C-alpha angles and dihedrals in degrees: 000000000000091000090052092052091050092049091048091050091050091050091051092049091049088051091054090058092051114033096196092050090047092059091051091048092049090051091050092047091046091051091048093050092046090052087072087067095053098096092065107017101034128248093284099029094268098127125197127221119358097342119115112255113230101185112117097003112137111267092235090056091053091046090051092049094048092046089049090054091044093053094042093244089118117049125217142155097254108343094090088060095044095047092054088063094064129080119227090256092051090050090053091050092049092047092049091050094052093041089058094053122098114245119228113257 
């Protein structure tokens, strides 16, 4: 885990030196973080069954939900545990990724 954090920090610093590269790295990191949600919410946020779809929701709505789970203000079966594992920046990246996805019609 420590190696991953170091690699992520280096990627962010490299992105600061090259703005175009930083956006691509943020998108890649966001997609990678959001992939951890795929089992329940689908690969692009289009969940199946009873799970809440995330695709196309406003990023601030997703951030508020995740922060609610993280703080314990919103109850859930497992989301309160999962949300505690993300930093505020990671939550913003995940939310931005899902907000940019097209919801199923």
